N, C-alpha and C positions, 0 to 999 in steps of 0.2 A: 426497728427493732432500737437502734441506737438511741434515738431520741426519748422512747419509753425509758431504758434504761437510765438515760440522764436525768428525765423527768423523775424516777423513783430516788435517785440519788438525792437530787433538790429537796424532796420531798424530805426525806431522812434527815438530811443537813437541818430542814427551816424547823423540822418537829424536835430535832436535838438541841437546836438555838432555843426554839419557844422554853423546852423546859429548863434550861441551865440559865433563864433571865429569873431575876427574884421579884421583880415585878412585870407581868406579862400584858398590862393594860394597855391599848393602843392609844395613842393621840390622833389627832386628825391628820390627814393623809397629808403631804406636802407634793405640790406639782409644778414649781416655779423654777425647773432646772433644764439648762441649756447643754447641750450635747457639745463635746469636747470640751468642758469646763470643770476642774478640779475642785472638788467638795471637801469637807471634812464634816463626818458627822457629830453631832451634837449629843447623840445619844444612841443606844444599841436601837437597832429597826432592821426596817425590810425593805429592801431597793427593787422595785419592780420596774422592768424597761419593757415598753410593747412596741415591737416592730412589727410594720405594716411594708409587704413589698409584693409586687406582682413579677420580679427579676429575679431568677434563679442565679449561681456564679459564685466566686472565691469572696466576692465583697460584702462582709458581715458586719454586724453591730457587734463592738467587743468591750466588755467591763474588764476596768483596772480597778483593782482594790488591794492595799498596802496600808503600813502604818509610816510611809515617806510621804513629805509634800508631794510630791511629783511622784505618783503611785504609775510602778512599772511592772506590778503582777499582773499578768491575763489571768483574770479568775474566770471570763465566762466568755465563749462565741454563740452569737445567734446569727443563724444563717436562714431560719426559715420565719415565717409570719408566725408572730404571737407573743405572750408574754412570757417573762423569764422573770423567777424571784431570785435573791441570794440576801442571805443575812449579813449586816453590816454591823459591827462593835462601834461603840463610844470612841473618839477620837480616829478612827481609821477614815483615810483619805480615799475617794474613788472617782471615777471619771467615765464616762461614756462615749468610745468612739463608734460613728458611722463611717463604713464604706463608701465608695463612689457610686454603688446601686440606688436607684432612686427608690425611696421609698419613706415613709414617716416614722419616727422615735417618738415616745412621751414615756418620760421617765417620773415616777413617784417613788415617795420615801414616807413609809408609815414606821414613825418613832416609837420606840415604847416610854410611858412614863416612868 
């Protein structure tokens, strides 16, 4: 139930974000990102993190996002297998951190034109 509520809230945030953008055409998806590295968004866009694991426990994938060059605001924790998408604004800094549980993380950023 909690996952459904969180998914609904994320969908609402993404829809709100899309409707607030003056230009909502997507550019090609970027995929050359590394876990633990800090990135600065060069445009508004959508950050999608795919996490796949067979382990359960407190080790999560975390997304930090804010306007500081060393982002400290925890935006999202992903504890289950599956993708998670959040809105990122131009010039925001973000990083994806993986806990010690085994699993694969794939990071994608879809910028707007």
